[in-house]
C-alpha positions in Angstrom: 17.6 64.6 43.8 19.8 61.8 42.5 19.7 60.1 45.9 15.9 60.1 45.9 15.8 58.5 42.4 18.3 55.8 43.5 16.3 55.1 46.7 13.1 55.0 44.7 14.6 52.5 42.2 16.0 50.5 45.0 12.7 50.2 46.8 10.8 49.5 43.6 13.2 46.7 42.6 13.3 44.9 46.0 9.7 45.8 46.9 8.4 44.1 43.8 10.6 41.1 44.2 9.6 40.8 47.8 6.0 40.9 46.8 6.5 38.2 44.4 8.3 36.1 47.0 5.5 36.6 49.5 2.9 35.4 46.9 1.3 32.1 47.7 3.6 29.3 46.6 2.0 27.0 43.9 1.3 23.4 44.9 4.2 21.1 43.9 2.8 18.7 41.3 3.8 15.0 41.1 4.9 13.4 37.9 1.6 11.6 37.6 -0.3 14.8 38.0 1.8 16.5 35.3 1.2 13.5 33.0 -2.5 13.6 33.6 -2.5 17.4 32.9 -0.5 16.9 29.6 -2.8 14.1 28.4 -5.9 16.1 29.2 -4.6 19.0 27.2 -3.8 16.8 24.2 -7.2 15.5 22.9 -6.1 14.6 19.4 -7.4 11.2 18.2 -6.0 9.7 15.0 -8.6 8.5 12.5 -7.1 6.2 9.9 -10.3 6.1 7.8 -9.7 6.9 4.1 -5.9 6.8 4.4 -3.4 4.2 3.3 -1.4 2.2 5.8 2.2 3.6 5.5 3.7 0.3 6.6 1.9 -1.9 4.0 3.6 -2.6 0.6 2.3 -0.7 -2.4 2.4 -4.0 -4.4 -0.1 -5.6 -2.0 -3.1 -3.6 -3.0 -6.0 -5.9 -3.2 -7.9 -6.3 -6.4 -11.5 -7.5 -6.0 -13.6 -7.7 -9.1 -17.4 -7.8 -8.7 -20.1 -8.5 -11.2 -23.3 -6.5 -11.7 -25.0 -7.9 -8.7 -22.1 -7.2 -6.3 -20.8 -10.8 -6.0 -17.1 -11.2 -5.7 -15.7 -12.4 -9.0 -12.2 -13.3 -8.0 -10.6 -13.8 -4.6 -8.4 -11.2 -2.9 -5.0 -11.5 -4.6 -2.0 -9.3 -4.7 -2.2 -6.8 -7.5 0.8 -7.4 -9.9 2.0 -5.4 -12.9 0.9 -8.2 -15.1 -2.7 -7.7 -14.0 -2.8 -4.2 -15.6 -2.9 -5.7 -19.1 -5.2 -8.0 -21.0 -3.9 -11.5 -21.3 -4.0 -11.4 -25.1 -1.8 -8.2 -25.0 1.0 -10.2 -23.5 3.6 -11.9 -25.7 5.2 -15.3 -24.8 8.9 -15.0 -25.6 10.5 -18.0 -23.9 9.7 -21.2 -22.0 12.2 -23.1 -19.9 12.1 -25.9 -17.3 14.3 -27.8 -15.1 14.5 -29.3 -11.6 13.0 -26.2 -10.1 9.9 -26.4 -12.3 8.6 -24.8 -15.4 8.9 -21.1 -16.1 8.0 -18.7 -19.0 8.9 -15.2 -19.9 6.2 -12.9 -21.2 6.7 -9.4 -22.6 4.1 -6.8 -21.6 3.0 -3.9 -23.7 5.0 -1.5 -21.5 8.2 -3.2 -22.9 9.2 -5.1 -19.8 9.7 -8.8 -19.6 8.3 -10.8 -16.7 9.1 -14.3 -15.5 6.0 -16.4 -14.6 5.3 -19.8 -13.2 2.3 -22.0 -12.4 -0.2 -20.0 -10.3 0.9 -16.6 -11.4 -2.0 -14.1 -11.9 -2.2 -12.5 -15.4 -4.7 -10.2 -17.0 -7.4 -7.8 -15.9 -9.8 -10.6 -15.1 -7.4 -12.3 -12.6 -6.4 -15.1 -14.9 -4.2 -17.8 -13.4 -1.5 -19.7 -15.2 -2.5 -23.4 -15.1 -0.1 -25.0 -17.5 3.3 -24.3 -19.0 4.0 -26.5 -22.0 6.9 -26.7 -24.4 5.5 -24.1 -26.8 2.7 -22.4 -25.0 1.1 -21.5 -21.7 -2.5 -21.9 -20.6 -4.3 -19.2 -18.6 -7.7 -19.7 -16.9 -9.6 -16.5 -16.8 -13.0 -15.8 -15.2 -15.7 -13.8 -16.9 -19.4 -13.2 -16.6 -21.7 -14.5 -19.4 -25.1 -13.1 -20.5 -26.9 -14.9 -17.7 -24.6 -13.3 -15.0 -23.0 -16.6 -14.3 -19.2 -16.8 -13.7 -17.5 -18.8 -16.3 -13.9 -19.9 -16.9 -12.2 -19.3 -20.3 -9.0 -21.0 -21.2 -6.6 -18.6 -23.0 -3.4 -20.0 -24.6 -0.4 -17.9 -25.5 1.8 -19.6 -28.0 5.5 -19.2 -28.5 6.2 -17.7 -31.9 8.9 -19.4 -34.0 12.1 -17.3 -34.5 12.1 -15.1 -37.5 15.0 -15.6 -40.0 17.3 -12.6 -40.1 19.0 -12.3 -43.5 
């Protein structure tokens, strides 16, 4: 009885493996065929619409202001922290100049101080620093008047004299 079981197991084991070996060999695929098969199986296509470019700086978000009719009010400029506040909310604390040019320090409502120079963008209306004088800075700011025309307003920030501490 034990011999019959052993013979049965022996025949089953080698009979099945022989049947597998006798099965038709699969055609050998070349590397190009394997690549084509893998590419055909992967049909995912990346769609970047509505997503932010991960390689672009966060500080380079573009700020484009438009008037009621959809006209572009200011050109595309890098969005800076100073453009989050109104120009009149900034406080001029220092003005200095030298061989490298004129610079000024303004304090923002968030408590931080920023160094600015000619051409720096300030304010929510994309104002531009056009002059740094001994005791003030001049900012040209665009706005829309009643007739929907773009106008330029000159805003001056003056340096406050030091307060006496007694």
